[in-house]
PDB file of N, CA, C and O in Angstrom:
ATOM      1  N   UNK A   1      -9.581 -22.832  21.475  1.00  0.00           N
ATOM      2  CA  UNK A   1      -9.821 -24.042  20.723  1.00  0.00           C
ATOM      3  C   UNK A   1     -11.251 -24.524  20.961  1.00  0.00           C
ATOM      4  O   UNK A   1     -11.877 -25.096  20.068  1.00  0.00           O
ATOM      5  N   UNK A   2     -11.759 -24.293  22.158  1.00  0.00           N
ATOM      6  CA  UNK A   2     -13.133 -24.697  22.459  1.00  0.00           C
ATOM      7  C   UNK A   2     -14.106 -23.931  21.569  1.00  0.00           C
ATOM      8  O   UNK A   2     -15.053 -24.507  21.033  1.00  0.00           O
ATOM      9  N   UNK A   3     -13.868 -22.630  21.415  1.00  0.00           N
ATOM     10  CA  UNK A   3     -14.741 -21.800  20.576  1.00  0.00           C
ATOM     11  C   UNK A   3     -14.664 -22.254  19.118  1.00  0.00           C
ATOM     12  O   UNK A   3     -15.689 -22.333  18.440  1.00  0.00           O
ATOM     13  N   UNK A   4     -13.473 -22.548  18.637  1.00  0.00           N
ATOM     14  CA  UNK A   4     -13.310 -23.003  17.255  1.00  0.00           C
ATOM     15  C   UNK A   4     -13.998 -24.345  17.040  1.00  0.00           C
ATOM     16  O   UNK A   4     -14.576 -24.586  15.981  1.00  0.00           O
ATOM     17  N   UNK A   5     -13.936 -25.221  18.047  1.00  0.00           N
ATOM     18  CA  UNK A   5     -14.583 -26.526  17.930  1.00  0.00           C
ATOM     19  C   UNK A   5     -16.100 -26.382  17.872  1.00  0.00           C
ATOM     20  O   UNK A   5     -16.761 -27.060  17.086  1.00  0.00           O
ATOM     21  N   UNK A   6     -16.646 -25.508  18.695  1.00  0.00           N
ATOM     22  CA  UNK A   6     -18.095 -25.332  18.715  1.00  0.00           C
ATOM     23  C   UNK A   6     -18.613 -24.629  17.460  1.00  0.00           C
ATOM     24  O   UNK A   6     -19.713 -24.932  17.000  1.00  0.00           O
ATOM     25  N   UNK A   7     -17.851 -23.711  16.909  1.00  0.00           N
ATOM     26  CA  UNK A   7     -18.329 -22.992  15.729  1.00  0.00           C
ATOM     27  C   UNK A   7     -18.171 -23.812  14.446  1.00  0.00           C
ATOM     28  O   UNK A   7     -18.763 -23.462  13.425  1.00  0.00           O
ATOM     29  N   UNK A   8     -17.400 -24.876  14.472  1.00  0.00           N
ATOM     30  CA  UNK A   8     -17.199 -25.712  13.281  1.00  0.00           C
ATOM     31  C   UNK A   8     -17.902 -27.058  13.378  1.00  0.00           C
ATOM     32  O   UNK A   8     -17.459 -28.031  12.769  1.00  0.00           O
ATOM     33  N   UNK A   9     -18.991 -27.125  14.135  1.00  0.00           N
ATOM     34  CA  UNK A   9     -19.699 -28.403  14.292  1.00  0.00           C
ATOM     35  C   UNK A   9     -20.245 -28.887  12.953  1.00  0.00           C
ATOM     36  O   UNK A   9     -20.154 -30.073  12.636  1.00  0.00           O
ATOM     37  N   UNK A  10     -20.817 -27.965  12.159  1.00  0.00           N
ATOM     38  CA  UNK A  10     -21.384 -28.371  10.871  1.00  0.00           C
ATOM     39  C   UNK A  10     -20.311 -28.934   9.948  1.00  0.00           C
ATOM     40  O   UNK A  10     -20.599 -29.793   9.115  1.00  0.00           O
ATOM     41  N   UNK A  11     -19.088 -28.461  10.088  1.00  0.00           N
ATOM     42  CA  UNK A  11     -18.004 -28.909   9.226  1.00  0.00           C
ATOM     43  C   UNK A  11     -17.453 -30.261   9.697  1.00  0.00           C
ATOM     44  O   UNK A  11     -17.081 -31.103   8.879  1.00  0.00           O
ATOM     45  N   UNK A  12     -17.404 -30.460  11.000  1.00  0.00           N
ATOM     46  CA  UNK A  12     -16.849 -31.708  11.517  1.00  0.00           C
ATOM     47  C   UNK A  12     -17.832 -32.868  11.415  1.00  0.00           C
ATOM     48  O   UNK A  12     -17.428 -34.026  11.514  1.00  0.00           O
ATOM     49  N   UNK A  13     -19.109 -32.579  11.220  1.00  0.00           N
ATOM     50  CA  UNK A  13     -20.091 -33.662  11.101  1.00  0.00           C
ATOM     51  C   UNK A  13     -20.022 -34.351   9.743  1.00  0.00           C
ATOM     52  O   UNK A  13     -20.555 -35.449   9.585  1.00  0.00           O
ATOM     53  N   UNK A  14     -19.393 -33.742   8.786  1.00  0.00           N
ATOM     54  CA  UNK A  14     -19.248 -34.329   7.452  1.00  0.00           C
ATOM     55  C   UNK A  14     -18.228 -35.458   7.513  1.00  0.00           C
ATOM     56  O   UNK A  14     -17.130 -35.299   8.046  1.00  0.00           O
ATOM     57  N   UNK A  15     -18.609 -36.582   6.965  1.00  0.00           N
ATOM     58  CA  UNK A  15     -17.709 -37.728   6.956  1.00  0.00           C
ATOM     59  C   UNK A  15     -16.648 -37.566   5.873  1.00  0.00           C
ATOM     60  O   UNK A  15     -16.897 -36.953   4.835  1.00  0.00           O
ATOM     61  N   UNK A  16     -15.474 -38.115   6.120  1.00  0.00           N
ATOM     62  CA  UNK A  16     -14.378 -38.028   5.165  1.00  0.00           C
ATOM     63  C   UNK A  16     -14.745 -38.794   3.896  1.00  0.00           C
ATOM     64  O   UNK A  16     -15.185 -39.942   3.964  1.00  0.00           O
ATOM     65  N   UNK A  17     -14.565 -38.157   2.744  1.00  0.00           N
ATOM     66  CA  UNK A  17     -14.864 -38.769   1.467  1.00  0.00           C
ATOM     67  C   UNK A  17     -16.284 -38.544   0.998  1.00  0.00           C
ATOM     68  O   UNK A  17     -16.606 -38.862  -0.147  1.00  0.00           O
ATOM     69  N   UNK A  18     -17.140 -38.006   1.845  1.00  0.00           N
ATOM     70  CA  UNK A  18     -18.525 -37.738   1.462  1.00  0.00           C
ATOM     71  C   UNK A  18     -18.582 -36.535   0.510  1.00  0.00           C
ATOM     72  O   UNK A  18     -17.803 -35.591   0.649  1.00  0.00           O
ATOM     73  N   UNK A  19     -19.503 -36.577  -0.450  1.00  0.00           N
ATOM     74  CA  UNK A  19     -19.616 -35.477  -1.402  1.00  0.00           C
ATOM     75  C   UNK A  19     -20.070 -34.213  -0.683  1.00  0.00           C
ATOM     76  O   UNK A  19     -20.877 -34.257   0.245  1.00  0.00           O
ATOM     77  N   UNK A  20     -19.535 -33.102  -1.133  1.00  0.00           N
ATOM     78  CA  UNK A  20     -19.914 -31.815  -0.556  1.00  0.00           C
ATOM     79  C   UNK A  20     -21.230 -31.361  -1.157  1.00  0.00           C
ATOM     80  O   UNK A  20     -21.453 -31.495  -2.360  1.00  0.00           O
ATOM     81  N   UNK A  21     -22.093 -30.828  -0.320  1.00  0.00           N
ATOM     82  CA  UNK A  21     -23.386 -30.360  -0.802  1.00  0.00           C
ATOM     83  C   UNK A  21     -23.207 -29.150  -1.699  1.00  0.00           C
ATOM     84  O   UNK A  21     -22.226 -28.412  -1.599  1.00  0.00           O
ATOM     85  N   UNK A  22     -24.194 -28.965  -2.589  1.00  0.00           N
ATOM     86  CA  UNK A  22     -24.112 -27.870  -3.550  1.00  0.00           C
ATOM     87  C   UNK A  22     -24.107 -26.506  -2.846  1.00  0.00           C
ATOM     88  O   UNK A  22     -23.423 -25.588  -3.298  1.00  0.00           O
ATOM     89  N   UNK A  23     -24.848 -26.363  -1.763  1.00  0.00           N
ATOM     90  CA  UNK A  23     -24.886 -25.097  -1.042  1.00  0.00           C
ATOM     91  C   UNK A  23     -23.513 -24.779  -0.449  1.00  0.00           C
ATOM     92  O   UNK A  23     -23.068 -23.633  -0.501  1.00  0.00           O
ATOM     93  N   UNK A  24     -22.844 -25.778   0.109  1.00  0.00           N
ATOM     94  CA  UNK A  24     -21.506 -25.570   0.656  1.00  0.00           C
ATOM     95  C   UNK A  24     -20.520 -25.168  -0.445  1.00  0.00           C
ATOM     96  O   UNK A  24     -19.668 -24.305  -0.234  1.00  0.00           O
ATOM     97  N   UNK A  25     -20.636 -25.788  -1.603  1.00  0.00           N
ATOM     98  CA  UNK A  25     -19.757 -25.447  -2.718  1.00  0.00           C
ATOM     99  C   UNK A  25     -19.973 -23.993  -3.135  1.00  0.00           C
ATOM    100  O   UNK A  25     -19.018 -23.261  -3.395  1.00  0.00           O
ATOM    101  N   UNK A  26     -21.232 -23.594  -3.195  1.00  0.00           N
ATOM    102  CA  UNK A  26     -21.531 -22.217  -3.610  1.00  0.00           C
ATOM    103  C   UNK A  26     -21.024 -21.216  -2.580  1.00  0.00           C
ATOM    104  O   UNK A  26     -20.413 -20.209  -2.937  1.00  0.00           O
ATOM    105  N   UNK A  27     -21.274 -21.490  -1.316  1.00  0.00           N
ATOM    106  CA  UNK A  27     -20.857 -20.547  -0.278  1.00  0.00           C
ATOM    107  C   UNK A  27     -19.343 -20.485  -0.192  1.00  0.00           C
ATOM    108  O   UNK A  27     -18.769 -19.395  -0.214  1.00  0.00           O
ATOM    109  N   UNK A  28     -18.687 -21.628  -0.095  1.00  0.00           N
ATOM    110  CA  UNK A  28     -17.241 -21.643   0.084  1.00  0.00           C
ATOM    111  C   UNK A  28     -16.482 -21.354  -1.207  1.00  0.00           C
ATOM    112  O   UNK A  28     -15.374 -20.819  -1.161  1.00  0.00           O
ATOM    113  N   UNK A  29     -17.045 -21.690  -2.330  1.00  0.00           N
ATOM    114  CA  UNK A  29     -16.344 -21.490  -3.599  1.00  0.00           C
ATOM    115  C   UNK A  29     -16.642 -20.165  -4.245  1.00  0.00           C
ATOM    116  O   UNK A  29     -15.763 -19.311  -4.368  1.00  0.00           O
ATOM    117  N   UNK A  30     -17.880 -19.989  -4.658  1.00  0.00           N
ATOM    118  CA  UNK A  30     -18.237 -18.800  -5.420  1.00  0.00           C
ATOM    119  C   UNK A  30     -18.165 -17.516  -4.604  1.00  0.00           C
ATOM    120  O   UNK A  30     -17.581 -16.531  -5.057  1.00  0.00           O
ATOM    121  N   UNK A  31     -18.737 -17.510  -3.435  1.00  0.00           N
ATOM    122  CA  UNK A  31     -18.751 -16.270  -2.652  1.00  0.00           C
ATOM    123  C   UNK A  31     -17.354 -15.837  -2.228  1.00  0.00           C
ATOM    124  O   UNK A  31     -17.022 -14.653  -2.293  1.00  0.00           O
ATOM    125  N   UNK A  32     -16.541 -16.783  -1.797  1.00  0.00           N
ATOM    126  CA  UNK A  32     -15.175 -16.440  -1.413  1.00  0.00           C
ATOM    127  C   UNK A  32     -14.368 -16.034  -2.645  1.00  0.00           C
ATOM    128  O   UNK A  32     -13.550 -15.117  -2.571  1.00  0.00           O
ATOM    129  N   UNK A  33     -14.587 -16.700  -3.767  1.00  0.00           N
ATOM    130  CA  UNK A  33     -13.916 -16.326  -5.009  1.00  0.00           C
ATOM    131  C   UNK A  33     -14.303 -14.927  -5.473  1.00  0.00           C
ATOM    132  O   UNK A  33     -13.446 -14.143  -5.879  1.00  0.00           O
ATOM    133  N   UNK A  34     -15.585 -14.619  -5.411  1.00  0.00           N
ATOM    134  CA  UNK A  34     -16.051 -13.286  -5.791  1.00  0.00           C
ATOM    135  C   UNK A  34     -15.504 -12.237  -4.838  1.00  0.00           C
ATOM    136  O   UNK A  34     -15.116 -11.152  -5.272  1.00  0.00           O
ATOM    137  N   UNK A  35     -15.466 -12.540  -3.559  1.00  0.00           N
ATOM    138  CA  UNK A  35     -14.928 -11.610  -2.578  1.00  0.00           C
ATOM    139  C   UNK A  35     -13.445 -11.327  -2.847  1.00  0.00           C
ATOM    140  O   UNK A  35     -13.020 -10.173  -2.801  1.00  0.00           O
ATOM    141  N   UNK A  36     -12.668 -12.358  -3.124  1.00  0.00           N
ATOM    142  CA  UNK A  36     -11.245 -12.161  -3.422  1.00  0.00           C
ATOM    143  C   UNK A  36     -11.064 -11.374  -4.718  1.00  0.00           C
ATOM    144  O   UNK A  36     -10.194 -10.507  -4.801  1.00  0.00           O
ATOM    145  N   UNK A  37     -11.875 -11.668  -5.719  1.00  0.00           N
ATOM    146  CA  UNK A  37     -11.814 -10.943  -6.987  1.00  0.00           C
ATOM    147  C   UNK A  37     -12.141  -9.468  -6.779  1.00  0.00           C
ATOM    148  O   UNK A  37     -11.496  -8.596  -7.360  1.00  0.00           O
ATOM    149  N   UNK A  38     -13.145  -9.193  -5.949  1.00  0.00           N
ATOM    150  CA  UNK A  38     -13.534  -7.807  -5.673  1.00  0.00           C
ATOM    151  C   UNK A  38     -12.436  -7.069  -4.918  1.00  0.00           C
ATOM    152  O   UNK A  38     -12.200  -5.887  -5.170  1.00  0.00           O
ATOM    153  N   UNK A  39     -11.767  -7.750  -4.002  1.00  0.00           N
ATOM    154  CA  UNK A  39     -10.686  -7.111  -3.251  1.00  0.00           C
ATOM    155  C   UNK A  39      -9.502  -6.799  -4.166  1.00  0.00           C
ATOM    156  O   UNK A  39      -8.870  -5.753  -4.017  1.00  0.00           O
ATOM    157  N   UNK A  40      -9.194  -7.685  -5.106  1.00  0.00           N
ATOM    158  CA  UNK A  40      -8.057  -7.479  -6.000  1.00  0.00           C
ATOM    159  C   UNK A  40      -8.363  -6.520  -7.148  1.00  0.00           C
ATOM    160  O   UNK A  40      -7.560  -5.634  -7.442  1.00  0.00           O
ATOM    161  N   UNK A  41      -9.499  -6.686  -7.789  1.00  0.00           N
ATOM    162  CA  UNK A  41      -9.815  -5.930  -8.996  1.00  0.00           C
ATOM    163  C   UNK A  41     -10.645  -4.685  -8.695  1.00  0.00           C
ATOM    164  O   UNK A  41     -10.614  -3.728  -9.468  1.00  0.00           O
ATOM    165  N   UNK A  42     -11.377  -4.679  -7.600  1.00  0.00           N
ATOM    166  CA  UNK A  42     -12.258  -3.563  -7.262  1.00  0.00           C
ATOM    167  C   UNK A  42     -11.573  -2.213  -7.238  1.00  0.00           C
ATOM    168  O   UNK A  42     -12.057  -1.288  -7.891  1.00  0.00           O
ATOM    169  N   UNK A  43     -10.458  -2.048  -6.511  1.00  0.00           N
ATOM    170  CA  UNK A  43      -9.797  -0.738  -6.498  1.00  0.00           C
ATOM    171  C   UNK A  43      -9.314  -0.288  -7.876  1.00  0.00           C
ATOM    172  O   UNK A  43      -9.315   0.908  -8.169  1.00  0.00           O
ATOM    173  N   UNK A  44      -8.907  -1.221  -8.714  1.00  0.00           N
ATOM    174  CA  UNK A  44      -8.473  -0.849 -10.063  1.00  0.00           C
ATOM    175  C   UNK A  44      -9.629  -0.280 -10.870  1.00  0.00           C
ATOM    176  O   UNK A  44      -9.455   0.680 -11.621  1.00  0.00           O
ATOM    177  N   UNK A  45     -10.809  -0.870 -10.716  1.00  0.00           N
ATOM    178  CA  UNK A  45     -11.974  -0.395 -11.455  1.00  0.00           C
ATOM    179  C   UNK A  45     -12.470   0.925 -10.880  1.00  0.00           C
ATOM    180  O   UNK A  45     -12.833   1.829 -11.632  1.00  0.00           O
ATOM    181  N   UNK A  46     -12.489   1.044  -9.568  1.00  0.00           N
ATOM    182  CA  UNK A  46     -13.025   2.247  -8.927  1.00  0.00           C
ATOM    183  C   UNK A  46     -12.146   3.457  -9.206  1.00  0.00           C
ATOM    184  O   UNK A  46     -12.660   4.537  -9.496  1.00  0.00           O
ATOM    185  N   UNK A  47     -10.821   3.294  -9.123  1.00  0.00           N
ATOM    186  CA  UNK A  47      -9.926   4.435  -9.248  1.00  0.00           C
ATOM    187  C   UNK A  47      -9.321   4.606 -10.637  1.00  0.00           C
ATOM    188  O   UNK A  47      -8.370   5.372 -10.795  1.00  0.00           O
ATOM    189  N   UNK A  48      -9.838   3.923 -11.635  1.00  0.00           N
ATOM    190  CA  UNK A  48      -9.340   4.118 -12.997  1.00  0.00           C
ATOM    191  C   UNK A  48     -10.466   4.707 -13.854  1.00  0.00           C
ATOM    192  O   UNK A  48     -11.593   4.878 -13.388  1.00  0.00           O
ATOM    193  N   UNK A  49     -10.150   5.005 -15.080  1.00  0.00           N
ATOM    194  CA  UNK A  49     -11.153   5.565 -15.989  1.00  0.00           C
ATOM    195  C   UNK A  49     -12.182   4.532 -16.420  1.00  0.00           C
ATOM    196  O   UNK A  49     -13.226   4.892 -16.963  1.00  0.00           O
ATOM    197  N   UNK A  50     -11.908   3.268 -16.189  1.00  0.00           N
ATOM    198  CA  UNK A  50     -12.831   2.204 -16.584  1.00  0.00           C
ATOM    199  C   UNK A  50     -14.137   2.306 -15.808  1.00  0.00           C
ATOM    200  O   UNK A  50     -15.220   2.148 -16.370  1.00  0.00           O
ATOM    201  N   UNK A  51     -14.022   2.572 -14.505  1.00  0.00           N
ATOM    202  CA  UNK A  51     -15.207   2.584 -13.657  1.00  0.00           C
ATOM    203  C   UNK A  51     -16.155   3.730 -13.918  1.00  0.00           C
ATOM    204  O   UNK A  51     -17.347   3.608 -13.637  1.00  0.00           O
ATOM    205  N   UNK A  52     -15.675   4.833 -14.443  1.00  0.00           N
ATOM    206  CA  UNK A  52     -16.541   5.967 -14.690  1.00  0.00           C
ATOM    207  C   UNK A  52     -16.803   6.809 -13.458  1.00  0.00           C
ATOM    208  O   UNK A  52     -17.538   7.794 -13.533  1.00  0.00           O
ATOM    209  N   UNK A  53     -16.221   6.445 -12.328  1.00  0.00           N
ATOM    210  CA  UNK A  53     -16.427   7.193 -11.094  1.00  0.00           C
ATOM    211  C   UNK A  53     -15.451   8.357 -10.978  1.00  0.00           C
ATOM    212  O   UNK A  53     -15.694   9.303 -10.228  1.00  0.00           O
ATOM    213  N   UNK A  54     -14.365   8.290 -11.705  1.00  0.00           N
ATOM    214  CA  UNK A  54     -13.298   9.274 -11.589  1.00  0.00           C
ATOM    215  C   UNK A  54     -13.223  10.066 -12.888  1.00  0.00           C
ATOM    216  O   UNK A  54     -13.305   9.489 -13.972  1.00  0.00           O
ATOM    217  N   UNK A  55     -13.071  11.375 -12.787  1.00  0.00           N
ATOM    218  CA  UNK A  55     -12.914  12.182 -13.998  1.00  0.00           C
ATOM    219  C   UNK A  55     -11.532  11.925 -14.585  1.00  0.00           C
ATOM    220  O   UNK A  55     -10.600  11.597 -13.850  1.00  0.00           O
ATOM    221  N   UNK A  56     -11.392  12.067 -15.882  1.00  0.00           N
ATOM    222  CA  UNK A  56     -10.092  11.790 -16.504  1.00  0.00           C
ATOM    223  C   UNK A  56      -9.013  12.747 -16.002  1.00  0.00           C
ATOM    224  O   UNK A  56      -9.287  13.909 -15.702  1.00  0.00           O
ATOM    225  N   UNK A  57      -7.809  12.250 -15.918  1.00  0.00           N
ATOM    226  CA  UNK A  57      -6.684  13.038 -15.446  1.00  0.00           C
ATOM    227  C   UNK A  57      -5.994  13.675 -16.649  1.00  0.00           C
ATOM    228  O   UNK A  57      -5.464  12.975 -17.512  1.00  0.00           O
ATOM    229  N   UNK A  58      -6.003  15.002 -16.702  1.00  0.00           N
ATOM    230  CA  UNK A  58      -5.430  15.704 -17.840  1.00  0.00           C
ATOM    231  C   UNK A  58      -3.981  16.122 -17.603  1.00  0.00           C
ATOM    232  O   UNK A  58      -3.394  16.789 -18.455  1.00  0.00           O
ATOM    233  N   UNK A  59      -3.402  15.757 -16.494  1.00  0.00           N
ATOM    234  CA  UNK A  59      -2.023  16.118 -16.192  1.00  0.00           C
ATOM    235  C   UNK A  59      -1.095  15.222 -17.002  1.00  0.00           C
ATOM    236  O   UNK A  59      -1.191  13.997 -16.930  1.00  0.00           O
ATOM    237  N   UNK A  60      -0.193  15.834 -17.776  1.00  0.00           N
ATOM    238  CA  UNK A  60       0.737  15.043 -18.582  1.00  0.00           C
ATOM    239  C   UNK A  60       2.179  15.296 -18.198  1.00  0.00           C
ATOM    240  O   UNK A  60       3.077  14.643 -18.729  1.00  0.00           O
ATOM    241  N   UNK A  61       2.424  16.225 -17.291  1.00  0.00           N
ATOM    242  CA  UNK A  61       3.801  16.509 -16.891  1.00  0.00           C
ATOM    243  C   UNK A  61       3.822  17.398 -15.660  1.00  0.00           C
ATOM    244  O   UNK A  61       2.785  17.864 -15.188  1.00  0.00           O
ATOM    245  N   UNK A  62       5.009  17.619 -15.160  1.00  0.00           N
ATOM    246  CA  UNK A  62       5.165  18.458 -13.989  1.00  0.00           C
ATOM    247  C   UNK A  62       6.582  18.981 -13.906  1.00  0.00           C
ATOM    248  O   UNK A  62       7.474  18.519 -14.617  1.00  0.00           O
ATOM    249  N   UNK A  63       6.779  19.952 -13.027  1.00  0.00           N
ATOM    250  CA  UNK A  63       8.092  20.547 -12.876  1.00  0.00           C
ATOM    251  C   UNK A  63       8.248  21.006 -11.431  1.00  0.00           C
ATOM    252  O   UNK A  63       7.306  21.514 -10.823  1.00  0.00           O
ATOM    253  N   UNK A  64       9.450  20.820 -10.890  1.00  0.00           N
ATOM    254  CA  UNK A  64       9.762  21.255  -9.530  1.00  0.00           C
ATOM    255  C   UNK A  64      11.008  22.119  -9.590  1.00  0.00           C
ATOM    256  O   UNK A  64      11.986  21.769 -10.251  1.00  0.00           O
ATOM    257  N   UNK A  65      10.968  23.253  -8.895  1.00  0.00           N
ATOM    258  CA  UNK A  65      12.140  24.120  -8.808  1.00  0.00           C
ATOM    259  C   UNK A  65      12.494  24.300  -7.345  1.00  0.00           C
ATOM    260  O   UNK A  65      11.621  24.424  -6.486  1.00  0.00           O
ATOM    261  N   UNK A  66      13.806  24.313  -7.074  1.00  0.00           N
ATOM    262  CA  UNK A  66      14.298  24.553  -5.726  1.00  0.00           C
ATOM    263  C   UNK A  66      15.325  25.672  -5.776  1.00  0.00           C
ATOM    264  O   UNK A  66      16.086  25.796  -6.737  1.00  0.00           O
ATOM    265  N   UNK A  67      15.334  26.484  -4.727  1.00  0.00           N
ATOM    266  CA  UNK A  67      16.315  27.557  -4.646  1.00  0.00           C
ATOM    267  C   UNK A  67      16.760  27.685  -3.202  1.00  0.00           C
ATOM    268  O   UNK A  67      15.955  27.544  -2.281  1.00  0.00           O
ATOM    269  N   UNK A  68      18.029  27.948  -3.009  1.00  0.00           N
ATOM    270  CA  UNK A  68      18.584  28.193  -1.679  1.00  0.00           C
ATOM    271  C   UNK A  68      18.962  29.669  -1.597  1.00  0.00           C
ATOM    272  O   UNK A  68      19.741  30.172  -2.407  1.00  0.00           O
ATOM    273  N   UNK A  69      18.410  30.331  -0.633  1.00  0.00           N
ATOM    274  CA  UNK A  69      18.719  31.743  -0.441  1.00  0.00           C
ATOM    275  C   UNK A  69      19.636  31.855   0.766  1.00  0.00           C
ATOM    276  O   UNK A  69      19.277  31.460   1.875  1.00  0.00           O
ATOM    277  N   UNK A  70      20.834  32.401   0.533  1.00  0.00           N
ATOM    278  CA  UNK A  70      21.817  32.568   1.601  1.00  0.00           C
ATOM    279  C   UNK A  70      21.967  34.063   1.850  1.00  0.00           C
ATOM    280  O   UNK A  70      22.310  34.821   0.943  1.00  0.00           O
ATOM    281  N   UNK A  71      21.709  34.479   3.076  1.00  0.00           N
ATOM    282  CA  UNK A  71      21.766  35.899   3.416  1.00  0.00           C
ATOM    283  C   UNK A  71      23.060  36.286   4.127  1.00  0.00           C
ATOM    284  O   UNK A  71      23.226  37.439   4.526  1.00  0.00           O
ATOM    285  N   UNK A  72      23.962  35.346   4.286  1.00  0.00           N
ATOM    286  CA  UNK A  72      25.176  35.659   5.027  1.00  0.00           C
ATOM    287  C   UNK A  72      26.362  35.000   4.338  1.00  0.00           C
ATOM    288  O   UNK A  72      26.298  33.835   3.947  1.00  0.00           O
ATOM    289  N   UNK A  73      27.429  35.746   4.195  1.00  0.00           N
ATOM    290  CA  UNK A  73      28.659  35.190   3.642  1.00  0.00           C
ATOM    291  C   UNK A  73      29.616  34.923   4.794  1.00  0.00           C
ATOM    292  O   UNK A  73      29.808  35.763   5.672  1.00  0.00           O
ATOM    293  N   UNK A  74      30.207  33.743   4.772  1.00  0.00           N
ATOM    294  CA  UNK A  74      31.158  33.360   5.816  1.00  0.00           C
ATOM    295  C   UNK A  74      32.581  33.586   5.320  1.00  0.00           C
ATOM    296  O   UNK A  74      32.903  33.323   4.162  1.00  0.00           O
ATOM    297  N   UNK A  75      33.404  34.068   6.201  1.00  0.00           N
ATOM    298  CA  UNK A  75      34.830  34.186   5.888  1.00  0.00           C
ATOM    299  C   UNK A  75      35.525  32.897   6.301  1.00  0.00           C
ATOM    300  O   UNK A  75      34.923  32.057   6.970  1.00  0.00           O
ATOM    301  N   UNK A  76      36.763  32.735   5.918  1.00  0.00           N
ATOM    302  CA  UNK A  76      37.531  31.547   6.281  1.00  0.00           C
ATOM    303  C   UNK A  76      37.656  31.435   7.795  1.00  0.00           C
ATOM    304  O   UNK A  76      37.563  30.338   8.346  1.00  0.00           O
ATOM    305  N   UNK A  77      37.864  32.556   8.466  1.00  0.00           N
ATOM    306  CA  UNK A  77      37.999  32.530   9.927  1.00  0.00           C
ATOM    307  C   UNK A  77      36.706  32.081  10.598  1.00  0.00           C
ATOM    308  O   UNK A  77      36.744  31.339  11.580  1.00  0.00           O
ATOM    309  N   UNK A  78      35.576  32.518  10.083  1.00  0.00           N
ATOM    310  CA  UNK A  78      34.282  32.097  10.650  1.00  0.00           C
ATOM    311  C   UNK A  78      34.044  30.607  10.413  1.00  0.00           C
ATOM    312  O   UNK A  78      33.515  29.912  11.279  1.00  0.00           O
ATOM    313  N   UNK A  79      34.428  30.135   9.263  1.00  0.00           N
ATOM    314  CA  UNK A  79      34.287  28.698   8.984  1.00  0.00           C
ATOM    315  C   UNK A  79      35.192  27.874   9.891  1.00  0.00           C
ATOM    316  O   UNK A  79      34.801  26.793  10.331  1.00  0.00           O
ATOM    317  N   UNK A  80      36.399  28.366  10.179  1.00  0.00           N
ATOM    318  CA  UNK A  80      37.302  27.658  11.083  1.00  0.00           C
ATOM    319  C   UNK A  80      36.728  27.595  12.490  1.00  0.00           C
ATOM    320  O   UNK A  80      36.923  26.603  13.193  1.00  0.00           O
ATOM    321  N   UNK A  81      36.029  28.632  12.904  1.00  0.00           N
ATOM    322  CA  UNK A  81      35.406  28.628  14.225  1.00  0.00           C
ATOM    323  C   UNK A  81      34.263  27.622  14.291  1.00  0.00           C
ATOM    324  O   UNK A  81      34.030  27.014  15.336  1.00  0.00           O
ATOM    325  N   UNK A  82      33.543  27.443  13.171  1.00  0.00           N
ATOM    326  CA  UNK A  82      32.445  26.468  13.139  1.00  0.00           C
ATOM    327  C   UNK A  82      32.971  25.040  13.181  1.00  0.00           C
ATOM    328  O   UNK A  82      32.377  24.184  13.836  1.00  0.00           O
ATOM    329  N   UNK A  83      34.071  24.771  12.493  1.00  0.00           N
ATOM    330  CA  UNK A  83      34.648  23.431  12.438  1.00  0.00           C
ATOM    331  C   UNK A  83      36.128  23.541  12.784  1.00  0.00           C
ATOM    332  O   UNK A  83      36.944  23.832  11.909  1.00  0.00           O
ATOM    333  N   UNK A  84      36.490  23.312  14.057  1.00  0.00           N
ATOM    334  CA  UNK A  84      37.882  23.486  14.461  1.00  0.00           C
ATOM    335  C   UNK A  84      38.838  22.510  13.786  1.00  0.00           C
ATOM    336  O   UNK A  84      40.032  22.799  13.707  1.00  0.00           O
ATOM    337  N   UNK A  85      38.364  21.371  13.299  1.00  0.00           N
ATOM    338  CA  UNK A  85      39.240  20.395  12.650  1.00  0.00           C
ATOM    339  C   UNK A  85      39.620  20.824  11.241  1.00  0.00           C
ATOM    340  O   UNK A  85      40.580  20.298  10.678  1.00  0.00           O
ATOM    341  N   UNK A  86      38.893  21.759  10.665  1.00  0.00           N
ATOM    342  CA  UNK A  86      39.177  22.234   9.318  1.00  0.00           C
ATOM    343  C   UNK A  86      40.445  23.091   9.322  1.00  0.00           C
ATOM    344  O   UNK A  86      40.571  24.000  10.142  1.00  0.00           O
ATOM    345  N   UNK A  87      41.352  22.820   8.446  1.00  0.00           N
ATOM    346  CA  UNK A  87      42.612  23.564   8.389  1.00  0.00           C
ATOM    347  C   UNK A  87      42.556  24.501   7.171  1.00  0.00           C
ATOM    348  O   UNK A  87      42.349  24.046   6.047  1.00  0.00           O
ATOM    349  N   UNK A  88      42.738  25.793   7.396  1.00  0.00           N
ATOM    350  CA  UNK A  88      42.628  26.761   6.316  1.00  0.00           C
ATOM    351  C   UNK A  88      43.736  26.605   5.284  1.00  0.00           C
ATOM    352  O   UNK A  88      43.638  27.170   4.194  1.00  0.00           O
ATOM    353  N   UNK A  89      44.776  25.861   5.596  1.00  0.00           N
ATOM    354  CA  UNK A  89      45.849  25.652   4.618  1.00  0.00           C
ATOM    355  C   UNK A  89      45.448  24.640   3.556  1.00  0.00           C
ATOM    356  O   UNK A  89      46.160  24.485   2.564  1.00  0.00           O
ATOM    357  N   UNK A  90      44.329  23.948   3.735  1.00  0.00           N
ATOM    358  CA  UNK A  90      43.879  22.970   2.749  1.00  0.00           C
ATOM    359  C   UNK A  90      43.355  23.648   1.503  1.00  0.00           C
ATOM    360  O   UNK A  90      43.249  23.008   0.457  1.00  0.00           O
ATOM    361  N   UNK A  91      43.028  24.914   1.584  1.00  0.00           N
ATOM    362  CA  UNK A  91      42.526  25.612   0.415  1.00  0.00           C
ATOM    363  C   UNK A  91      43.612  25.754  -0.559  1.00  0.00           C
ATOM    364  O   UNK A  91      43.408  26.319  -1.633  1.00  0.00           O
TER     365      UNK A  91
END
């Protein structure tokens, strides 16, 4: 709290109700507003076709295939050994 008090001396010297100076308005208003705008809109411009920094994406579709390769066939007896609770009469 001591550090915060010392770093905000210029702010605490302003009397309540006193008009804010134009420089303070510009620094606290415009610069912070521009910074927030850049943080929100900047990535959209940089990573989209609008910015011109990225080449156009020509991908319009895709496809994924999956396959399971089984090299061993299990018999009913082998399956019963793997899961003793399984009853072969359920088939």
